[in-house]
N, C-alpha and C positions, 0 to 999 in steps of 0.2 A: 912959920907948919900951913900957916890957911891960906898962907900966896899956894905952896907948895899943892894943895889940891887942887887948889883949882885951875891951875898950868895940866895938871893929869888930866883932870875931869877935861879939859882943854883939848887934849892932844886924841884921847878915846873919843871923843866928838868928831876931829878930823876922819879921826878911824873908820869912824861908821859909815860917815856921807861919801866918802873914797868908797870903799867896798858897796856902796849902796845905787855909785855910780858905775864903776865898773860891770858890777852884775849886769845893772841894764845896756852896758854897752854893750858887751859881750850874746844879750840877747836879741836887740835887734840887729846883730851883725850875725846871728844865727844862719847859716846857711837852709836853705827849706826845706823839708822832709817830704820823705813821697805821699804822705798825705792831702799836702798845703799845695805839691804843685798840682798842678796844671793838667786836668788829663786829656784821654787821647777822644778824638773821635774819627768812625769809621764811615767814608762816605758811598750812602748804597743808593741806585739808579731808583726811582717809582716806575713801575710800569703796571699793566693793565693785566687783569686777569678774572676769576669768577669767584663770586661768595654768596655763601649761600648757609640762611638761618633756619635752623632746625631744631623739632622737640617729638625726641626717642619714648617712646612708649609701651608697652607690651599686655597683651588684652587677649581671647578666643574669639573662634570665629561663631556665629552663628550664622542662624536661616532661620530669613519670615517668612516662604513661601514651601510648605511643603504637603505632599497630598498624599494621601492611604486610601490602596487601591483593594478594591474589592471583585471576586470574579461574577458575575451578569448571573453565572448560572453554577450550580453544584453538581461537585461530581469529584473525579477518581486522577491526583496528581499524576501523569503520565511524565512530563516533561521539566524542565526547567531551568532556561536557557539565558538567566541573567545572575547574578552574584552579588554581594552590598560591595557595593561600590563601584559598579559599572556607571557607565554614563548611557542614558538609553532618551528618544528622542521621542515626543508623541507618535500616540498609535505604535510603538515596537509590541513588536509579542513576548514580554515577560517568561510567561507559563501556559503550557498546553493540559487542561484538563480531558480526560477520559469520559466515557458514560460509564455510572454505578448498574449496570445488567441488575440484579435484585432492587434497587428501591426504582429502575425506572418502569419496571414489570408490575409491583408492587401499584405503583403511581396511575399505570395503567386499570388495570383493574380495576381501580377504587373508582376512577373516570367514570371508566363503563356501568359501574355499578350506584353511583350518582345521578348517572344520564339516564337509566334503570327508574328511577326511584325518582327522578321529575315525568317520567310520561306516565308511570303510576301513580301519581299524585295531580295528575293533568284527569284522567280516564277517571280517578276517583270524585271528583268536583265536579265534570258535567255527567254525572250520576246520581250526585246530590242532589246537584240544579230542577234537574228533569225531574225527580220524585217530587221536589218540591212545590213547583206545578203541577200535578196530579194534588194536592197537599196531604202527600206521606213522607216531606221530610221538614224540618225547623230551621229556621232563619240562624237559629245560632250549629247547626251542623253545618250549612252554607260556608258560615265562617272559622268552624274548623276544619273544613276540607280546605278549604284558602288555606288559612296556613301553614295546614302540611306542605301544601305545593313551594309555599315561601323557604319554606323551611328545607325544602327538596332541591327548588333551584341553590338556597345558599349554601350548600352542598357540593352541590354541581360546582358550584363558584370557585371555593377551594381547594377542590380536587385537581380544578382546572390549572390554578395558579401556584398548586405543587407542581403539578406536571411539567409545567412551563418553563420552572424555575429548575431542572434537572438539562444536564447537560447530555443531548440525541443523539446532535448529529458534530461530525470535527468540525463545525463554523461556531458550536453555542461553546467550544472548550475554551479557545484562545483566549488570554489575561493581556489586555493591552497598557501601556502605560498612560497615564489620563495626562500627563505633561513632560516635557523636556526641561533631563535632572542631572542626578547624581541617588540611584539605586542607595539608601541610606540604611535601610533594613529588611531583611528577607526570612517569611516565615513559612518558606514548602518548604515541604519530606515527600518525596517519591512514595506513591503506592499507597496514598491516603485521601479521606475524605475531606473537603473543605467545601464549606457554604457560600452563600452570599451575607450573612450578617457580621461576620468576622475578614479581618486588613490582613491578607497577604504580603504585601511591602510597603513601603514607604519609601516617595520618592521626593529629595530636595531637591527646589532649583535654582541651576546654578546662579542664575539672575539675582537673585535675593543673597548672596553671603555676605554679611558682614564682620569687620573685626572691632569691638567692642574695647575698647583703652580708655584708661585713666589720663588726666592731663587733671596737675597740678594747682592749688590758684593765682603762682607766679608767674604761669606760661598762659593759661586758659584764654587770657585776654589774647592773645595771638593769635587764637586757630579763628579762623570762619569756615563755614562749608563752601565747596565748592576749590577749596589747595588742594591740593594732592600728594599723596601718599606712596611710599617705596615699602614693601610689609615683605617679609621673609616668617619662615615655618621655621618652627622651632627642632622639628623631627627632619627639615632639607633648609639647610644654612646657602645653600647654593640656590634653589629656586627663590626668584626675587616677581612677585605681583607687583600690579601697579590699582592703586588704589583711587577716592575722593573722600574728604572728609562731607557726610551726608549729615548729622548731626553735632551739636555742641551742648549739653545738657547746660539746663536753667539752673538745679538747683546741687547743692555740692554735698558732698558727704566729706567727716572725717575717718583715714585712715592714714595711724599710725601719726597720729598728732597732724596731719596736714591736712586741710582742706582742698577735695579731687574733684573732678567733676569728669560723667562719664562722657565720650564723644567715639560716635561710630560713624566707622568707615569702610564704606561702603570697595567690594570688592568685584574689582573693573575683567579680570579677565582670569578669572577661577577653573582649572579644570577636573577631570575624576581622580588626584590625590587629595584635592583640599578639600578637607569632610566638619560639618559642626562638630566640635568641641573641641577642635583642636587649637595648641594656644602659637601663637604669630608674635612677632617685635614690626613697628611700626613709626616712619621714622614722616616724618609730617611739615614737608619745606613749607614753610611758616613766610620766606619770602628769596629771592636771588636776581641775582645783578649778574651780570657776564658784563666784559670789556669794561670792567672797571677800577680806576684805581686804586689798588689795594695797596697797605702799609699793614706792619705789624701793629696789632691794637693798645701796643706798651708803650708804644713811641706817644697814646694820644696823652696829652698831660689837660688836663679839668681846669679853670677859675671862673668864678661869678658864669657860673652857665655857658660857658661858652670853653670848645678845643682849641688844641695852636698846638703844632710839631717844630722842631727845631731844623731849620733848613738853609741850606747854603747859597746865597742871592750872590748877585752876579760877582759883586769883589769875593767873591772865595769865602766870606768870615759869616760864620754862625746864626743866623737872628731866628725870633720867637715867632713864627702865624700861623694866627690866625683860620682855623677851616672848620666845613658844616662835613659834618659825618651824615651815612648813612645807615647802610646795616650793619650792626657792630655784634662779630662769634665772640667767645671768649678769645682767640688770638688771634683774630682778621678783624680788620676793620674798613670799611668803606670811605669814601672821604668824594665828594659830592662838590663839593666848592674849596677853592685855593690852592688848591695842587694839583700840575697835571706831570701824564706821566714826562720820564727825559727828563724829571728835573732831581736835586738829590735831595737824602734827607742825610740828616747827619744823628749817624747808631754811634748811642757809649759802648767803646772797646772795651771796656771794662765789666759789662752784658754779656759779655758774646759773639763767640766772630760772624761778621757777617754774610748773609747771607749768600749760596750760589745758584747765579740765576743767570750767570754766564756774562756779567758785566763784570769790569776793572775797581779794584776799588782801592782807596787812597787813604792814606789814616792826619789828620789836623792836630794842632793842637789849640781848643780852644776850650770856653768855656762851658761844660756841655751839664744838664740839666739832673745832676745824683738819681739813683734809682730805678736808670728807667732801662726796658730790657733792652735785647735786638734779635735780630732775627737769628731762625735754629737752618735754615736753611728752608726746603720745599714748604714746607708749613707754615712760617713767615713769621713761627712764634715767637714770644719774645716771656724777660722776667718782670717781675712788679713795677710798675710806676709809679709806685709811692715818693715823698720824698723822704729824702734820707741822710739828714743836715748839711755840714760841709758848704760849698758853694751853694748859696741861694737860685733856683731858678732862673731865667731871662721872661721877661713877662713881657706881651706882647704890647702892641701902642695902644692909648688911653685905657689901661686896665683900673 
């Protein structure tokens, strides 16, 4: 009985070993699935192009130079020759005043009366001095007469100034612009009196218009005085204005949990449609390269602070090559060293179709870098560039 049990156990052991061997044989001979099959590349020729690094922001237009307009003489508004928003040149007549007849006549009568008063005061002073010489007037009487003369003369001067401040001739009534600019406010109504102490208009210099925007702490380091900007009015997105960065703030403020800095952009070609208080969008050109080697930034891989790209070598095989990157945007990158126009980069077919840039494309089966995106056409954008399992990436030499 004991021998029989041993025999049965031996048979079972043999069966288990045979099953394991058979399973292993089937496993190692199993055909490769789609996941383990060599992926395909699309061959894309490198060409030259332009790349721009931009920062977008929105703000409000303001003016640093404004001038209040005051009439030189008081009168009645007879003509208003401009309206708010109109461009004017220095010296342009913006309104005309006529004389206020009753006010002028009253001022002239007052002046004559004050002139007579000065004459009377002079006669009286002479009389007192003559009496004093005969011992008939005291020194205090002389001082009193002199004081009366001074008061009469002051009254005459006041009356003369009053009459001089009134419009009496046609030439007196012109109100002119003191500077070149835009009439941003107008306080003139026909047939009403205006004085020399109230402003009738405000003129804003077009040369002083600026757009104030904010840039967050992540991008402000790339903003510098003198950089060009393209400005678009919110009220008219078809209108393009040019500008330059005039100043970059040094003290940040918190806005929605992000630290931002003020940036002032001087508007270079404003016209009468551009007014202080308008909102506008600005695209600041931080950097630009023309006639440059451009690839999709998703084709870049980074290892140990170096970038590399999969390219086709002279043998038609795909190899990783170290490159130097210049300007980089969200979807494009400038290659300054390591790649030249005319060479071919390997674009994983699984990431999308090759860019249609007028060049022929072919497909090859080689080891790809998984997770890299391809070109989407004209914009040269691609998918993600992270490693995603599968075959590990090819490494450049000496890494």
